[in-house]
Each structure stands twice: as C-alpha cells, then as structure tokens.
C-alpha positions in Angstrom: 101.5 54.4 -136.8 99.6 51.1 -136.6 96.1 50.7 -137.8 93.8 48.0 -136.4 90.6 46.8 -137.9 88.3 44.5 -136.0 85.5 42.3 -137.4 83.3 39.3 -136.4 81.0 40.9 -133.9 77.2 40.4 -134.0 74.2 39.1 -132.2 74.4 35.6 -130.7 72.2 33.5 -128.4 73.4 32.6 -124.9 75.7 29.5 -125.2 76.7 30.4 -128.7 80.1 31.2 -130.2 81.7 34.0 -132.1 85.2 34.6 -133.4 86.6 38.1 -133.5 89.4 39.1 -135.8 91.8 42.1 -135.7 94.0 42.8 -138.7 97.0 45.1 -138.0 99.1 47.1 -140.3 102.9 47.2 -140.1 105.8 44.9 -140.9 106.7 44.0 -137.4 103.4 42.5 -136.2 105.1 39.5 -134.7 106.7 41.8 -132.2 103.5 43.5 -131.1 101.8 42.5 -127.8 98.1 42.2 -128.8 95.1 42.4 -126.5 91.4 42.3 -126.6 89.4 44.7 -124.3 85.7 45.2 -123.9 83.5 48.0 -122.7 80.1 47.0 -121.5 77.0 49.3 -121.7 77.0 51.9 -119.0 80.7 51.3 -118.1 83.2 54.0 -118.7 86.2 51.8 -118.4 87.4 49.1 -120.8 88.1 45.7 -119.3 91.1 43.6 -120.3 89.7 40.3 -121.7 92.8 38.5 -123.1 96.4 39.3 -124.1 98.9 37.5 -126.2 102.6 38.4 -126.3 105.0 38.2 -129.2 105.5 34.5 -128.3 102.7 32.3 -127.2 102.2 33.5 -123.7 98.7 34.5 -122.9 96.6 36.0 -120.1 92.9 36.0 -119.5 90.4 37.7 -117.3 89.0 35.3 -114.7 85.5 35.9 -116.2 86.4 34.4 -119.5 88.9 31.7 -118.6 88.0 28.3 -120.2 85.5 30.0 -122.6 87.6 32.4 -124.6 90.9 31.7 -126.5 93.2 34.3 -128.0 95.5 33.4 -130.8 97.6 35.1 -133.5 98.6 34.4 -137.1 101.8 36.4 -137.7 101.7 35.6 -141.4 98.3 37.3 -141.7 99.0 40.1 -139.2 95.9 39.0 -137.4 94.9 38.3 -133.8 91.7 36.3 -133.0 89.4 35.9 -130.1 87.4 32.7 -130.1 84.5 33.1 -127.7 82.5 30.1 -126.7 79.7 29.5 -124.2 78.8 33.2 -124.5 76.7 34.8 -121.7 74.6 37.9 -121.7 77.2 39.6 -119.5 79.7 39.2 -122.3 77.7 41.9 -124.2 80.0 44.7 -124.9 82.0 46.6 -127.6 85.2 44.6 -128.1 88.4 46.5 -128.9 91.7 45.3 -130.2 94.9 46.9 -128.9 98.5 46.7 -130.0 101.5 47.6 -127.9 104.4 48.5 -130.1 108.0 48.6 -128.9 106.7 48.1 -125.4 105.4 51.6 -125.1 103.1 52.8 -127.9 99.4 51.9 -127.7 97.1 51.6 -130.7 93.4 50.8 -130.6 90.9 49.6 -133.2 87.4 51.1 -133.7 85.6 48.3 -131.8 83.1 45.7 -132.8 79.8 45.1 -131.0 79.0 41.7 -129.5 75.5 41.2 -128.2 74.5 38.0 -126.4 70.7 37.8 -126.1 67.9 35.4 -126.7 
C-alpha cells in the first residue's frame, strides 16, 4: 500500500505560478512512475497533465507544455509540479498518482487549484 499526500494548491491570479508537491510512502519511491492528473469542474474524467518515470523521462499534455514542469526528489519521496503562466482553464482538482511495479495504481486525495482574478 502506497499513500500519497498532495499540497500546494490554492487561489492564484492568471499568469501566476504555483508549485504542487506530492509525498509518497514506501521505500522504493525511486522505482515508481509518478503522474499528475487534474479534474476540472463539471468533468467526470481526470486528465493526465504530466508524468515522470523512474529515470528522468517525462511526458506532458499539450495544453501545459512549456508552462508546467514535473520533477522528483527521490531522497524526499516527493514529486513536484511547477506550474507557471497559469490560465483560468487550469482550474481543477489536481491529483497525484503512483504506479508501482508497473501495475498497481495509487491516488492522492487531491488539491484544489483555482486560477481567477
């Protein structure tokens, strides 16, 4: 069982920045594939925002490329999502997900990001 705890959400003006953090339990964090998803108001599905594998390979949704950066600190069991140039359409609940051993999915509880003036 892996527990994930997100933090760093909040209210920010358009053009602003936020950094989300997700701390994972477990002794093999460096082997987890970690992702950030988001679920916008009124949407029933979660959208993949960014993913980082056990090495340094990363993937991004087209809508956030050049604005968001995912990174990880294996010594702190933490994955980050640096979000710059935020837009109102980035408003969503952001979730952290871990894939363990290539097949077990674990989710955090989510953190709200609101981009509004």
